[in-house]
C-alpha positions in Angstrom: 18.5 120.8 185.3 16.2 122.6 182.8 18.1 124.8 180.4 16.9 128.2 179.2 18.4 128.9 175.8 18.1 132.0 173.7 18.9 132.4 170.0 19.3 136.0 168.9 19.8 136.5 165.1 18.3 139.0 162.7 18.4 136.5 159.9 15.0 134.6 160.1 16.2 131.5 158.3 19.4 131.3 160.3 17.5 131.8 163.6 15.0 129.1 162.8 17.8 126.7 161.7 19.6 127.2 165.0 16.4 126.7 167.0 15.7 123.5 165.2 19.3 122.3 165.7 19.3 123.2 169.4 15.9 121.6 169.9 17.2 118.3 168.3 20.2 118.5 170.6 18.1 118.9 173.7 15.9 115.9 172.7 18.9 113.7 171.9 20.6 114.5 175.2 17.4 114.5 177.2 17.9 118.0 178.4 14.7 119.6 179.5 14.8 123.1 177.9 13.0 126.3 177.2 14.0 127.9 173.9 13.4 131.6 173.1 14.1 133.4 169.8 14.9 137.0 169.2 15.4 139.0 166.0 17.5 141.7 167.7 19.2 142.7 170.9 16.4 145.1 171.9 13.8 142.3 171.9 16.1 140.1 174.0 16.7 142.9 176.6 13.0 143.4 177.0 12.7 139.8 178.3 16.1 139.8 180.0 15.1 142.8 182.1 12.4 140.7 183.8 14.1 137.2 183.5 17.8 137.0 184.1 17.9 133.2 184.3 19.1 132.4 180.8 21.7 129.6 180.7 22.9 129.6 177.1 22.9 132.5 174.5 23.6 132.0 170.8 24.3 135.5 169.5 24.7 136.7 166.0 27.7 139.0 166.0 26.4 141.4 163.4 22.9 142.8 164.1 21.4 146.2 163.5 21.3 148.6 166.4 23.3 146.6 169.0 25.8 143.9 167.9 26.1 140.5 169.6 29.4 141.6 171.1 27.8 144.7 172.7 24.8 142.6 173.9 27.2 140.1 175.5 29.0 142.9 177.3 25.8 144.2 178.9 24.8 140.7 180.0 28.2 140.0 181.5 28.0 143.0 183.7 25.8 141.1 186.1 25.9 137.5 184.9 29.1 135.5 185.0 27.4 132.1 184.6 25.6 132.3 181.3 27.3 130.5 178.4 27.8 132.7 175.4 28.2 131.3 171.8 28.8 133.8 169.0 27.6 133.1 165.5 29.6 135.0 162.8 30.7 135.0 159.2 34.1 136.6 159.9 37.1 135.3 161.8 38.1 138.9 162.7 35.7 139.1 165.6 37.3 136.2 167.5 39.5 138.4 169.7 36.5 140.3 171.0 35.2 137.1 172.8 37.9 137.3 175.5 36.2 140.5 176.9 33.0 138.6 177.6 34.5 135.1 178.3 32.7 133.6 175.3 32.5 129.9 175.2 33.0 129.5 171.4 32.6 131.1 168.0 30.9 129.3 165.2 31.3 130.3 161.6 28.3 130.6 159.3 26.8 128.5 157.9 26.7 126.7 161.2 27.2 123.0 161.0 25.1 120.9 163.4 28.0 118.6 163.9 30.0 121.5 165.3 27.2 123.1 167.3 26.4 119.9 169.3 29.8 119.6 171.0 29.7 123.3 171.9 26.3 122.8 173.5 27.7 119.8 175.4 30.5 122.0 176.8 28.0 124.7 177.8 25.9 122.1 179.7 29.0 120.7 181.4 30.1 124.2 182.4 26.7 124.9 183.9 26.8 121.7 185.9 30.4 122.5 186.9 29.2 125.7 188.5 27.6 123.6 191.2 31.1 122.4 192.3 32.4 124.6 195.1 35.2 124.9 197.6 34.7 125.6 201.3 36.9 128.4 202.6 37.5 129.1 206.3 37.7 132.9 206.7 37.6 135.4 209.5 33.9 135.7 208.7 33.2 132.0 208.9 33.1 129.2 206.4 32.1 130.4 202.9 31.2 128.2 199.9 32.7 129.6 196.6 31.8 128.0 193.2 35.0 127.0 191.3 33.6 128.7 188.2 33.6 132.1 190.1 37.4 131.9 190.9 39.4 134.3 188.8 42.7 133.5 190.3 44.4 132.4 193.6 47.3 134.3 195.1 49.7 132.9 197.7 50.7 135.3 200.5 53.1 133.7 203.1 51.0 131.1 204.9 47.7 132.4 203.5 46.0 132.3 200.1 43.7 135.0 198.6 40.9 133.6 196.4 39.9 136.3 193.9 36.4 136.4 192.4 34.7 139.1 190.4 32.6 140.3 193.4 34.8 139.6 196.5 38.2 138.3 197.6 38.6 135.7 200.4 41.6 135.2 202.6 42.3 131.9 204.3 45.2 130.2 206.0 46.3 127.4 203.6 49.2 126.5 201.4 48.7 127.1 197.7 49.8 123.6 196.9 47.1 122.2 199.2 44.4 124.4 197.6 45.5 123.3 194.1 44.4 119.7 195.0 40.8 120.9 195.0 41.1 122.4 191.5 40.9 120.8 188.0 42.3 121.2 184.5 40.5 124.6 184.0 43.1 126.1 186.4 46.8 126.7 185.6 49.7 127.6 187.8 51.4 130.5 186.0 53.7 131.5 188.8 54.9 130.1 192.1 52.5 132.3 193.9 49.6 132.4 191.4 47.1 130.0 189.9 44.6 131.3 187.3 41.2 130.2 186.1 41.6 129.7 182.3 37.9 130.6 181.8 38.7 134.1 183.1 41.9 134.8 181.2 41.6 137.8 178.9 45.1 138.2 177.6 48.6 136.7 178.0 52.0 138.0 177.2 55.5 136.7 177.8 55.5 138.4 181.2 52.0 138.5 182.6 48.4 137.4 182.4 45.5 139.8 182.3 42.2 138.6 183.8 38.7 139.5 182.7 38.4 141.9 185.7 41.5 143.8 184.6 43.9 142.4 187.3 47.3 141.5 186.0 49.1 138.4 187.3 52.8 137.8 186.7 53.9 134.9 184.4 57.0 132.9 185.2 59.7 132.8 182.6 59.4 129.8 180.3 55.7 129.2 181.1 54.1 131.1 178.3 54.0 128.3 175.8 52.4 125.9 178.3 49.7 128.4 179.3 49.0 129.3 175.7 48.6 125.6 174.9 46.3 125.1 177.9 44.1 128.0 176.8 43.8 126.5 173.3 42.7 123.2 174.8 40.2 124.9 177.1 38.7 127.0 174.3 
């Protein structure tokens, strides 16, 4: 697949360095790609309003006018697939990434050796979106991308598959459905499996998803979920 990648950074030298590094990565991995550069969020939005098919965004956190975090929130309102990588000089912003399901944070100055693996993950995630499950519902058979699944809830002999846009109810055991999932999902309760990519916050008693839904967390599972999130991130 051809990747459409944007680098948005108000620092010209940093922006050019990132573009060169990303270009080298695309050539090394033989990924056809279209690279775009933007000096601020407003410039990006001018293009994004007409072309919403960006695959990977490298965003400087601190930019005049609109920050990278604010820009990511606007994009996430209608695009759950784009891979967002923040570039920042401060660790304090890391927590903000959960709100927009950021793929990763990179600390300035960005090292090419660290950026490469992050781009690898972004490409893998985009390819992963093509994987789907087929659900038999009252409205017929529906194909749901695994990447769109926020969490799965068991309800007697049925399961409810929750996504950001719609929920699907089908007759199936949760255990049976789990066989179609991978390591990016985690069973946090006997009746709930969550998609780690969509977890916003965890406490000792529950898990908050990126859409605001709160899922119960079984006693004694917190450490395992926390470890799984660290591995995923």
